[in-house]
C-alpha positions as a LaTeX table, in Angstrom:
\begin{tabular}{lrrr}
\hline
Residue & $x$ (\AA) & $y$ (\AA) & $z$ (\AA) \\
\hline
Met1 & 34.09 & 151.95 & $-69.18$ \\
Ser2 & 31.76 & 150.16 & $-71.32$ \\
Ala3 & 30.57 & 150.65 & $-74.66$ \\
Val4 & 26.96 & 151.36 & $-73.33$ \\
Gly5 & 28.62 & 153.80 & $-70.99$ \\
Met6 & 29.65 & 155.50 & $-74.02$ \\
Lys7 & 26.40 & 155.45 & $-75.58$ \\
Ser8 & 24.77 & 157.76 & $-72.38$ \\
Thr9 & 27.65 & 160.11 & $-72.77$ \\
His10 & 27.97 & 160.63 & $-76.06$ \\
Ser11 & 23.85 & 160.15 & $-76.83$ \\
Glu12 & 23.22 & 164.27 & $-76.83$ \\
Val13 & 26.33 & 164.81 & $-79.76$ \\
Ala14 & 24.47 & 162.02 & $-81.73$ \\
Lys15 & 21.16 & 162.96 & $-81.67$ \\
Leu16 & 22.32 & 166.17 & $-83.59$ \\
Asp17 & 22.99 & 164.16 & $-86.30$ \\
Phe18 & 20.93 & 160.71 & $-86.21$ \\
Arg19 & 17.72 & 159.93 & $-86.22$ \\
Lys20 & 16.76 & 158.42 & $-82.95$ \\
Gly21 & 16.73 & 154.70 & $-83.21$ \\
Arg22 & 17.63 & 154.05 & $-86.70$ \\
Gly23 & 20.78 & 156.22 & $-86.71$ \\
Ile24 & 19.25 & 158.28 & $-89.91$ \\
Pro25 & 19.48 & 161.58 & $-90.70$ \\
Asp26 & 16.52 & 163.47 & $-90.65$ \\
Met27 & 14.70 & 163.14 & $-94.66$ \\
Glu28 & 13.46 & 166.37 & $-94.71$ \\
Thr29 & 16.55 & 168.20 & $-94.52$ \\
Leu30 & 17.92 & 166.50 & $-97.29$ \\
Ser31 & 18.37 & 167.29 & $-100.81$ \\
Pro32 & 16.44 & 165.21 & $-103.25$ \\
Asp33 & 19.97 & 163.57 & $-104.63$ \\
Thr34 & 20.97 & 162.53 & $-101.13$ \\
Ala35 & 17.47 & 161.39 & $-99.91$ \\
Asp36 & 17.14 & 159.34 & $-102.84$ \\
Met37 & 20.99 & 157.81 & $-102.66$ \\
Tyr38 & 19.97 & 156.86 & $-98.94$ \\
Leu39 & 16.81 & 155.04 & $-100.53$ \\
Ser40 & 19.06 & 153.33 & $-103.29$ \\
Leu41 & 21.19 & 152.04 & $-100.28$ \\
Gly42 & 18.70 & 150.77 & $-98.31$ \\
Leu43 & 19.04 & 153.23 & $-95.60$ \\
Arg44 & 15.24 & 154.14 & $-95.39$ \\
Glu45 & 12.59 & 152.10 & $-96.68$ \\
Gln46 & 9.86 & 153.47 & $-98.95$ \\
Gly47 & 6.29 & 151.79 & $-98.95$ \\
Lys48 & 6.11 & 148.18 & $-97.73$ \\
Lys49 & 8.90 & 147.02 & $-96.07$ \\
Ile50 & 11.65 & 144.92 & $-98.90$ \\
Leu51 & 12.62 & 141.53 & $-98.52$ \\
Gly52 & 15.89 & 140.55 & $-98.54$ \\
Tyr53 & 19.80 & 142.43 & $-97.52$ \\
Pro54 & 20.20 & 146.36 & $-97.75$ \\
Arg55 & 22.15 & 147.15 & $-101.11$ \\
Val56 & 24.64 & 149.05 & $-98.96$ \\
Leu57 & 25.60 & 145.79 & $-97.35$ \\
Met58 & 26.65 & 144.38 & $-101.27$ \\
Leu59 & 28.63 & 147.69 & $-101.66$ \\
Leu60 & 30.43 & 147.77 & $-98.30$ \\
Ser61 & 31.75 & 144.29 & $-98.80$ \\
Ser62 & 32.28 & 144.95 & $-102.32$ \\
Ala63 & 34.41 & 147.90 & $-100.95$ \\
Leu64 & 36.21 & 145.76 & $-98.05$ \\
Asp65 & 37.12 & 142.97 & $-100.85$ \\
Arg66 & 39.06 & 145.42 & $-102.84$ \\
Ser67 & 40.72 & 146.73 & $-99.77$ \\
Val68 & 41.83 & 143.23 & $-98.53$ \\
Gln69 & 42.88 & 142.41 & $-102.07$ \\
Lys70 & 45.04 & 145.22 & $-102.63$ \\
Asn71 & 46.54 & 145.03 & $-99.28$ \\
Glu72 & 47.30 & 141.83 & $-99.55$ \\
Arg73 & 49.47 & 142.18 & $-103.13$ \\
Leu74 & 51.20 & 144.82 & $-101.63$ \\
Leu75 & 52.28 & 142.57 & $-98.85$ \\
Glu76 & 53.21 & 140.10 & $-101.24$ \\
Thr77 & 55.08 & 142.16 & $-103.18$ \\
Ser78 & 57.18 & 144.58 & $-100.39$ \\
Gln79 & 59.55 & 143.87 & $-97.69$ \\
Ser80 & 57.35 & 145.29 & $-95.52$ \\
Lys81 & 55.39 & 142.83 & $-92.72$ \\
Asp82 & 51.79 & 142.82 & $-91.78$ \\
Val83 & 51.60 & 144.37 & $-88.10$ \\
Ile84 & 49.75 & 141.37 & $-86.35$ \\
Thr85 & 47.34 & 142.74 & $-84.06$ \\
Ile86 & 44.49 & 140.21 & $-81.38$ \\
Phe87 & 42.46 & 141.15 & $-84.55$ \\
His88 & 44.69 & 138.47 & $-86.42$ \\
Gly89 & 43.52 & 134.74 & $-86.99$ \\
Val90 & 45.72 & 132.35 & $-88.18$ \\
Arg91 & 43.61 & 131.78 & $-91.50$ \\
Pro92 & 41.28 & 133.66 & $-93.08$ \\
Pro93 & 37.37 & 132.29 & $-92.34$ \\
Ala94 & 35.36 & 130.06 & $-94.67$ \\
Leu95 & 32.83 & 133.12 & $-95.20$ \\
Thr96 & 33.04 & 135.45 & $-97.75$ \\
Ile97 & 33.04 & 138.79 & $-96.57$ \\
Arg98 & 29.69 & 139.68 & $-98.24$ \\
Gln99 & 28.30 & 136.47 & $-96.31$ \\
Tyr100 & 30.01 & 137.58 & $-93.30$ \\
Ile101 & 28.07 & 141.00 & $-93.56$ \\
Glu102 & 24.83 & 139.38 & $-94.60$ \\
Arg103 & 24.96 & 136.76 & $-91.23$ \\
Ile104 & 25.98 & 139.95 & $-89.21$ \\
Phe105 & 22.61 & 141.57 & $-90.44$ \\
Lys106 & 20.14 & 139.09 & $-90.23$ \\
Tyr107 & 20.95 & 137.76 & $-86.96$ \\
Ser108 & 22.01 & 140.92 & $-84.97$ \\
Ala109 & 19.02 & 143.61 & $-86.09$ \\
Cys110 & 21.65 & 146.53 & $-86.71$ \\
Ser111 & 20.16 & 149.05 & $-88.75$ \\
Pro112 & 21.47 & 149.60 & $-92.85$ \\
Ser113 & 23.39 & 152.82 & $-91.50$ \\
Cys114 & 25.11 & 150.88 & $-88.99$ \\
Phe115 & 26.87 & 149.47 & $-91.60$ \\
Val116 & 27.79 & 152.50 & $-92.77$ \\
Ile117 & 28.81 & 154.13 & $-89.39$ \\
Ala118 & 31.24 & 150.51 & $-88.74$ \\
Gln119 & 32.85 & 151.40 & $-91.91$ \\
Ile120 & 33.81 & 154.49 & $-90.68$ \\
Tyr121 & 34.89 & 153.25 & $-87.23$ \\
Met122 & 37.33 & 150.78 & $-89.37$ \\
Asp123 & 38.81 & 153.68 & $-91.07$ \\
Arg124 & 39.56 & 155.33 & $-88.34$ \\
Phe125 & 41.04 & 152.56 & $-86.62$ \\
Val126 & 43.17 & 151.71 & $-89.54$ \\
Gln127 & 44.66 & 155.27 & $-89.52$ \\
Asn128 & 45.66 & 155.38 & $-86.13$ \\
Thr129 & 47.22 & 152.02 & $-86.28$ \\
Asp130 & 48.67 & 151.66 & $-89.80$ \\
Val131 & 47.37 & 147.86 & $-89.69$ \\
Leu132 & 46.51 & 146.69 & $-93.30$ \\
Leu133 & 42.89 & 145.06 & $-93.66$ \\
Thr134 & 43.34 & 141.45 & $-94.88$ \\
Ser135 & 41.83 & 138.69 & $-94.97$ \\
Leu136 & 43.20 & 137.30 & $-91.81$ \\
Asn137 & 41.40 & 140.63 & $-89.71$ \\
Val138 & 38.74 & 142.03 & $-91.33$ \\
His139 & 36.19 & 139.67 & $-90.05$ \\
Arg140 & 37.16 & 140.18 & $-86.62$ \\
Leu141 & 36.92 & 144.24 & $-87.46$ \\
Leu142 & 33.90 & 143.97 & $-88.81$ \\
Ile143 & 31.94 & 142.55 & $-85.56$ \\
Thr144 & 33.74 & 145.05 & $-83.50$ \\
Ser145 & 33.22 & 147.94 & $-85.31$ \\
Leu146 & 29.62 & 146.98 & $-85.48$ \\
Thr147 & 28.99 & 146.01 & $-82.37$ \\
Val148 & 30.20 & 149.64 & $-81.14$ \\
Ala149 & 28.19 & 151.34 & $-83.86$ \\
Ala150 & 25.27 & 149.70 & $-82.98$ \\
Lys151 & 25.35 & 150.54 & $-79.49$ \\
Phe152 & 26.14 & 154.16 & $-80.82$ \\
Val153 & 23.49 & 154.47 & $-83.30$ \\
Asp154 & 20.31 & 152.00 & $-82.21$ \\
Asp155 & 18.24 & 152.59 & $-79.15$ \\
Ala156 & 17.50 & 148.80 & $-79.18$ \\
Phe157 & 20.62 & 146.50 & $-79.11$ \\
Phe158 & 21.92 & 143.18 & $-77.63$ \\
Asn159 & 25.08 & 142.60 & $-75.18$ \\
Asn160 & 28.58 & 140.79 & $-76.36$ \\
Ala161 & 27.35 & 137.69 & $-75.59$ \\
Tyr162 & 24.95 & 137.75 & $-78.28$ \\
Tyr163 & 27.14 & 139.57 & $-80.90$ \\
Ala164 & 29.69 & 137.07 & $-80.38$ \\
Lys165 & 27.63 & 134.07 & $-81.40$ \\
Val166 & 26.81 & 136.00 & $-84.59$ \\
Gly167 & 30.01 & 137.31 & $-85.32$ \\
Gly168 & 32.08 & 133.47 & $-84.23$ \\
Val169 & 33.70 & 134.15 & $-81.62$ \\
Ser170 & 33.36 & 134.04 & $-77.43$ \\
Thr171 & 31.98 & 136.39 & $-75.30$ \\
Ser172 & 35.50 & 137.61 & $-73.66$ \\
Glu173 & 37.14 & 137.56 & $-77.04$ \\
Leu174 & 34.71 & 140.25 & $-78.13$ \\
Asn175 & 35.08 & 142.01 & $-74.90$ \\
Arg176 & 38.65 & 142.38 & $-75.61$ \\
Leu177 & 38.62 & 143.25 & $-79.28$ \\
Glu178 & 35.58 & 145.74 & $-78.36$ \\
Met179 & 38.14 & 147.86 & $-75.71$ \\
Lys180 & 40.88 & 147.43 & $-77.74$ \\
Phe181 & 39.31 & 149.31 & $-80.68$ \\
Leu182 & 37.77 & 151.91 & $-78.85$ \\
Phe183 & 41.21 & 152.67 & $-77.12$ \\
Ser184 & 42.85 & 152.44 & $-80.74$ \\
Ile185 & 40.15 & 155.44 & $-81.98$ \\
Asp186 & 40.67 & 157.07 & $-79.20$ \\
Phe187 & 37.04 & 156.78 & $-78.38$ \\
Arg188 & 35.96 & 158.64 & $-81.21$ \\
Leu189 & 32.69 & 157.79 & $-81.97$ \\
His190 & 30.63 & 160.97 & $-83.22$ \\
Val191 & 29.85 & 160.89 & $-87.07$ \\
Ser192 & 28.85 & 164.29 & $-88.63$ \\
Ile193 & 26.33 & 164.09 & $-91.37$ \\
Asp194 & 28.85 & 165.44 & $-94.07$ \\
Thr195 & 31.06 & 162.12 & $-93.33$ \\
Phe196 & 28.21 & 159.87 & $-93.20$ \\
Gln197 & 27.25 & 161.45 & $-96.89$ \\
Arg198 & 31.07 & 160.81 & $-97.75$ \\
Tyr199 & 31.12 & 157.68 & $-97.13$ \\
Cys200 & 27.19 & 156.59 & $-98.26$ \\
Leu201 & 29.01 & 158.31 & $-102.00$ \\
Leu202 & 32.15 & 156.57 & $-101.57$ \\
Leu203 & 29.84 & 153.52 & $-101.77$ \\
Glu204 & 27.42 & 154.27 & $-104.34$ \\
Lys205 & 30.91 & 154.66 & $-106.69$ \\
Glu206 & 31.83 & 150.52 & $-106.33$ \\
Val207 & 28.33 & 149.98 & $-108.82$ \\
Ser208 & 30.58 & 152.20 & $-111.43$ \\
Glu209 & 34.06 & 150.63 & $-111.02$ \\
Gly210 & 32.59 & 147.09 & $-111.89$ \\
Leu211 & 31.23 & 145.70 & $-109.06$ \\
Gln212 & 30.40 & 141.96 & $-110.14$ \\
Ile213 & 27.39 & 140.98 & $-107.99$ \\
Glu214 & 27.85 & 137.56 & $-106.05$ \\
Arg215 & 25.16 & 134.59 & $-105.87$ \\
Ser216 & 22.89 & 135.11 & $-102.54$ \\
Ile217 & 24.04 & 132.89 & $-99.91$ \\
Gln218 & 22.10 & 129.05 & $-99.98$ \\
Ser219 & 22.88 & 128.00 & $-96.52$ \\
Cys220 & 23.33 & 129.84 & $-93.20$ \\
Arg221 & 24.83 & 126.78 & $-91.93$ \\
Ile222 & 28.08 & 127.79 & $-90.12$ \\
Thr223 & 30.69 & 124.86 & $-88.76$ \\
Glu224 & 34.27 & 126.37 & $-89.82$ \\
Ser225 & 36.41 & 128.03 & $-86.74$ \\
Trp226 & 38.68 & 131.02 & $-87.61$ \\
Ser227 & 39.85 & 131.92 & $-83.85$ \\
Asn228 & 43.60 & 132.60 & $-83.04$ \\
Lys229 & 42.05 & 131.90 & $-79.25$ \\
Glu230 & 41.08 & 127.90 & $-78.44$ \\
Asp231 & 37.66 & 129.75 & $-76.66$ \\
Ser232 & 36.93 & 131.02 & $-80.00$ \\
Thr233 & 34.58 & 128.80 & $-82.28$ \\
Trp234 & 31.69 & 129.49 & $-84.74$ \\
Tyr235 & 27.76 & 129.78 & $-83.81$ \\
Ser236 & 26.57 & 126.79 & $-85.63$ \\
His237 & 23.11 & 128.01 & $-86.69$ \\
Ser238 & 20.39 & 126.56 & $-89.16$ \\
Cys239 & 18.55 & 128.75 & $-91.26$ \\
\hline
\end{tabular}
């Protein structure tokens, strides 16, 4: 079953929790504190459209960076071995997690809330598979979870061929990653309002834990290949 087909299957459930087309919970039903949190994360716009990247991207990249660093220290100091999956590459990509997330946002037109949903999906994947997030698999898990989130949450989305170019993998590889990912999370795509808000609060905690803001990306030109498949290469694009 394709992800597009699954969206139509689960859409009635999704609309109970998320505003149609943007994946944003209905602001009129939220407390003032929660509404302010969504505005702070960049999940909702106030007044004119703000140029640049929503704050949620920076916080998500920080949270994933922390998780990757913690897991890689654990693997280095313990006798346990990493579980190798189709999401693993031969070497870490040249792009940082933040650069990769901002690239996906810039070219995919995903709503900001998709990135929160993608984090929830990634956590479900980790819980079901016992796979540790590392620098070798986090990028593929990101593009896969965001592809699934966009199809499920947003009314308008691209096909896998486009997302594959944005993410630096081939279409055939993204198709395989998507199906593996969906089966690994048991096709559990529904996200409740409570779960969504809890993850937003966890992202907000990144600020109080000494988040260091990186410099903005200076160039969007990508040339590095990070695939463990010969047919998967970075999609070169000039800003």
